[in-house]
BASEMAR-611860 format. One record per residue (C-alpha): z, y, x. Coordinates in steps of 0.001 Angstrom, whole numbers, padded with zeros to 6 digits, always signed. Layout:
% BASEMAR-611860
ZYX ...
***
This chain:
% BASEMAR-611860
-102344-193233+042455 -100344-191574+045312 -102164-188638+046932 -100749-188345+050460 -101058-191132+053198 -097235-191379+053309 -096954-191899+049538 -099801-194422+049617 -097901-196456+052176 -094697-196389+050220 -096490-197365+046989 -098221-200308+048823 -095041-201606+050369 -093232-201369+047049 -096034-203247+045341 -095878-205848+048128 -092255-206433+047400 -093130-207294+043808 -095680-209878+045103 -092906-211731+046788 -091189-214872+045301 -088048-216695+046183 -090464-219429+047422 -092453-219019+050521 -095945-217496+050228 -098570-217104+052968 -099510-213545+054115 -103081-214195+052728 -101686-214972+049252 -099642-211808+049133 -102804-209991+050347 -104763-211396+047442 -102048-210556+044874 -101988-207011+046057 -105770-206768+045313 -105748-208663+042024 -102551-207320+040459 -102110-203780+041968 -105818-202987+042881 -104757-202201+046433 -107587-203006+048872 -106370-203126+052518 -107007-205309+055487 -104772-208577+055726 -103467-207346+059089 -102144-204168+057313 -100174-206412+054966 -098736-208418+057893 -097788-205164+059616 -096104-203831+056500 -094188-206988+055948 -092818-206980+059520 -091818-203404+059121 -089910-203995+055996 -088101-206978+057603 -087139-204680+060564 -085969-202021+058056 -083228-204626+056802 -084759-205632+053489 -083822-209307+052448 -087077-210877+053591 -087472-214178+055474 -090438-215743+057237 -091425-218980+058862 -091869-219220+062600 -094998-221292+062436 -098555-220062+061582 -099811-219241+058943 -096711-217059+058570 -095164-217516+055161 -092810-214933+053543 -090262-214901+050813 -087579-212625+049331 -084008-214022+049170 -083348-215426+045704 -080194-213196+045020 -082497-210181+045373 -085196-211420+043305 -084224-209563+040177 -083200-206440+042124 -086462-205949+044045 -089130-208500+043338 -088826-208736+039681 -088924-212022+037650 -091446-214622+038581 -094202-215789+036089 -092299-219080+035624 -089093-217221+034775 -090933-214915+032369 -092503-217901+030625 -089127-219698+030366 -087537-216586+028863 -090304-216148+026183 -090278-219767+025158 -086498-220113+025120 -085853-216937+023339 -087670-218104+020272 -085347-221049+019785 -081939-219732+021314 -081837-216052+020189 -079993-216693+016916 -077401-218840+018654 -076297-216215+021195 -073247-213983+020527 -074198-210609+019236 -072855-208927+022434 -075729-210434+024301 -078506-209775+021845 -079518-206406+023326 -079537-207777+026843 -081730-210742+025672 -084167-208237+023939 -084419-206246+027163 -085121-209364+029247 -087534-210616+026649 -089475-207409+026605 -089642-207415+030476 -090745-211024+030428 -093412-210419+027753 -094758-207330+029809 -094905-209487+032858 -097012-212074+031126 -099193-209609+029187 -100105-207840+032440 -101345-211049+034021 -102816-212750+030837 -106371-211867+031683 -106127-213406+035082 -108068-216748+034882 -106229-218177+037807 -102706-217309+036473 -101691-220660+034888 -098257-219442+033859 -099531-216554+031884 -102095-218738+030206 -099519-221387+029195 -098476-219443+026078 -101941-220141+024669 -101715-223803+025562 -098379-224918+024008 -096968-224813+020529 -093645-226217+019239 -093565-227486+015695 -090752-229017+013622 -090674-232764+013211 -089719-232375+009544 -091104-230406+006581 -090934-226729+007721 -088899-224312+005533 -088322-220593+005702 -085433-219770+007839 -082548-218245+005943 -081491-214669+006640 -078140-214089+008270 -076591-210567+007951 -076416-209047+011366 -072927-207552+010832 -071597-210847+009657 -073030-212781+012684 -071629-210166+015095 -068131-210407+013586 -068091-214202+013511 -069380-214584+017033 -066720-212052+018236 -064030-214009+016288 -065339-217215+017989 -065264-215818+021487 -061824-214192+021001 -060210-217131+019217 -059491-214772+016261 -059312-216049+012632 -061081-214238+009837 -060997-213754+006108 -064304-214078+004232 -066177-214385+001018 -068261-217490+001199 -070646-218543-001677 -068654-216177-003911 -065307-217830-003019 -062528-215859-001238 -061254-217577+001905 -057934-216193+002921 -058044-217556+006514 -060882-219272+008379 -060390-220244+012086 -063793-220364+013935 -063890-223318+016413 -067611-223674+017411 -071111-222809+016428 -073704-225587+015838 -077439-224929+015575 -078896-227601+013377 -082636-227095+013049 -083101-223527+011949 -079654-223280+010357 -076521-222066+012054 -073233-223704+011073 -069722-222550+011899 -067269-225380+012601 -063931-224044+011327 -060667-224912+009583 -059321-223415+006389 -055837-221928+006165 -053517-224379+008103 -055511-227600+007391 -056539-229808+010216 -059965-230866+008785 -062983-229239+010423 -065564-228144+007834 -069159-226776+008000 -069839-223205+006953 -073519-221979+006996 -073695-218507+008389 -076258-217351+005800 -073940-218137+002955 -071248-215671+004151 -071192-212512+002007 -068515-210630+003867 -066213-211210+006902 -063243-209474+008299 -061116-210172+011399 -057474-211102+010827 -055576-209247+013565 -052164-210725+014392 -052904-214104+012919 -052876-217283+015007 -055958-219462+015343 -055554-222808+013559 -057202-225331+016026 -056492-229034+015622 -054869-230838+018472 -057379-232135+020992 -060232-230483+019265 -063623-231100+020998 -066863-230207+019452 -068876-232831+021406 -066569-235573+020296 -066924-234412+016767 -070703-234370+016968 -070770-237842+018474 -068947-239059+015430 -071702-237745+013187 -070042-234513+011906 -073150-232460+012613 -075198-234703+010247 -072740-234328+007393 -070541-237401+007061 -069761-238787+003667 -066036-238518+003130 -065836-241612+000902 -067970-243861+003161 -067112-245705+006353 -067212-243548+009489 -069022-246131+011650 -071112-248823+010114 -072894-251902+011381 -076386-251487+009862 -078630-254405+009499 -082071-254059+007940 -085510-255695+007835 -088311-253440+009468 -092012-253946+009203 -094110-254034+012371 -094906-250246+012299 -091247-249309+011973 -090227-251881+014558 -092781-250391+017114 -091484-246906+016354 -087855-247799+016828 -088717-249636+020200 -090087-246180+021395 -087436-244014+019777 -084153-246180+019204 -081486-245043+016812 -078933-245509+019491 -079085-246998+023138 -077221-250094+021723 -079674-250998+018890 -080880-254621+018808 -084059-256064+017374 -084766-259745+016926 -088232-260083+018199 -088143-263989+018241 -087720-264608+014523 -089867-262328+012349 -089825-263119+008559 -092937-262341+006563 -093983-259919+009346 -090614-258187+009306 -087991-257860+012106 -084202-257754+011801 -082617-254505+013267 -078851-254440+014051 -077190-251229+015043 -073694-249566+014972 -073685-245868+014319 -071965-243134+012259 -072792-243103+008620 -074088-239626+007667 -076146-237861+005026 -078833-237589+007774 -078880-241384+008294 -079035-242002+004556 -082073-239604+004249 -083814-241207+007118 -083393-244678+005519 -084870-243366+002305 -087730-241748+004063 -088898-245076+005367 -089840-246318+001988 -091296-249793+001901 -091220-250147+005586 -087438-250911+005504 -084953-252998+003532 -081206-252594+004093 -079263-255828+004304 -075804-254659+005266 -073363-253005+004614 -073707-254288+001034 -072469-251056-000494 -075117-249111+001366 -077818-251602+000103 -076474-251144-003513 -076601-247262-003021 -080194-247499-001810 -081152-249738-004733 -079627-247350-007225 -081421-244424-005654 -084798-246199-005850 -084117-247014-009479 -083309-243391-010271 -086432-242183-008461 -088542-244598-010346 -086944-243417-013634 -088163-239885-012850 -091749-241115-012877 -091471-243542-015850 
***
């Protein structure tokens, strides 16, 4: 703790700045935070005098004209003086767990520094029973909706080169699953569950393909080479067409799916539709089943979902998909014969 009276005042006023938010707080609240978080016991009038002194000194403080007086620090100065708020720290800790691998390598160090600061902020306040933000980490968990699997490892140097190439519109050469790729043009990065996929074209071809980052064995920048980007390429349009869920090259791109659903699946699809345009015939159930009609991209993901419904679903159209489902079920049954 500071030894002299002057040092004590400076320390108290600096701590006071750390108690301020970009939202207005009463003088009494700031007084309580000084005592709880910084163990500084002074009279509330002392806190009020200090705040007025700091305002007169030109610090970016604002207050209300009505009583009780409320104070705040201007938002643009929050990270320079007041530090991050509890809500900001909580948001950083939760988001970092799910977004860290998708950031370019040039931002990784900055994220780690920010994450460490946020974690320190929450740890310091974790024992305070009235600090709801700090306690939130003990009250929320995020779990996968599918069978969890171990996240594949991506080589840090490979990820760094690929993200640099992506940002700089620079093609690369690579070894991918043991195969030499002379020219690969990175176009976008897609996070699918726990796997990162590079959307890229090979050589001078127009087709955009998937490349899982953990399957790259080596990567090198191709200096002086032009990026091969298809005309009017847009990653959001591509994803809307089902590219991210692995379209079947030999099947129809968009299908009109009709199938019978039992009551359990019907209720589930009412709550969570396959698309905003799906239609279920509630008026004419047959043997307790309801007819679902929906147009959507045909993808590997859709096919896996249809199979996962088991006896709760029966595909009617398209006929080729019904036949494919029948054959799959027969093959499965054969494995257990």
